[in-house]
N, C-alpha and C positions, 0 to 999 in steps of 0.2 A: 744082365742084372735082374734081380728080383724086385718087383713092386707090389706093395699092398694097397689095393683099392678099397677104401672103407666107404660103405654105402650108408647114407643117413637119410632118415625119412621121419615123418611124424606118425608114430606107432598107433596113436589113437585114431588118426584118420584112416590108417591102414586097417585097423580092427574093425571099422564101420563098412568096409568094401564088402559087398555081397559075394559068397563063396564062388559063384560062377564067374564074376568079373575078376577076382583074385586069381582063379585058375588061369585066366587069360593073361594076366600079368606074369604069373609064374612060368607060363609057356614062352613068353618073351624072355625071361632070364635064362630058361634052358636053351633057347635059341642063340643067345649071346654066348653062352658057355660053348656050344658047338662052334661058333664062329672064333673064338679063342683057341679052341683045340685045333681046328683047321689051319690056323695061322701059326701053330707051334708055340703059342704063348701061354697057354693054360697050365696052371701048376695045382691050384686047389680053390675050393669055395665052400662057404657054409653060411647058412642063415643063423641068427642069434635068437634065443628066447627074448621076450619082451623085457623091458628094464624092471617092471614090477616083480619079476622072478630073480632079480640080480641082488648081489650084496656088495658093499664097498667096505674095505678094511683100511685103517689107518692108525698108526702110533700117535697117541696124543699123551703128552707128559709121561712117556714111557709106558703107557698102558695101551693095549690093543683094543680098538673100538670097532664094532661091526655095525654098520648102517645098512638098512633096507634101500635097494635101488641103486641108481648111479650117484656119484658124487655131485655132478653138476646138473642144474635143472635147465634144460634146454628146449627149445621148440622141436628140434630134430633129434632122433636118437640113433645111435650106431646099431644098424639092424643086421648087417652081414658083411662079407667080404670076399673078394677074389685075391689070389696071388697069382701074378702073372710074371712072365719072363719077357723082357724088352731090352733092346739094344741101348736105349736112353730115355730120358724123360719125355723127350718129344714123341717118341713111338709109345710109350706108356700113356701119354695123354691122348694120342689118337685112338688107342685101344679103349681106354676108359670112356671116351666120347661116344663109343658105339653102345654103351650099356643102357639098357632101357631105364635103369633106376635113376638115371639123370633126369628123366621127365618127371619124377615126383619127389626128388630130394637132391641132396648134394653128394659127390664123390670126392673123397680126399686121396690123393695119390701120394704114397709115401715110399721112398726107396728103402730097401734093407741096407744095413751097414754093409759096406764093401769089405772084404778080407776077414769077415767073422764067421 
């Protein structure tokens, strides 16, 4: 079964990290991807642009409205993801726990719909 690991962190805090230190964090993330690949669990990954580059659309009274940024104002923002293959939620949780992003934010684990 496929699982989406949604990585959340405070993007303002991330933007303040010096480039050499950020390179070290990204090295940890690349090592995590290699761990997933060796376990046969890696499907895909990507980082996302910051929320200030985002738009949110919604129909309000039948009219399409376009808003800058994300709809919700939160302390942590959705910044990237991994799609993994795992036998069940317990295994997906074990693999997510290895992700270095858990050291600076939350990781939401959500299964894909089965049979679709």
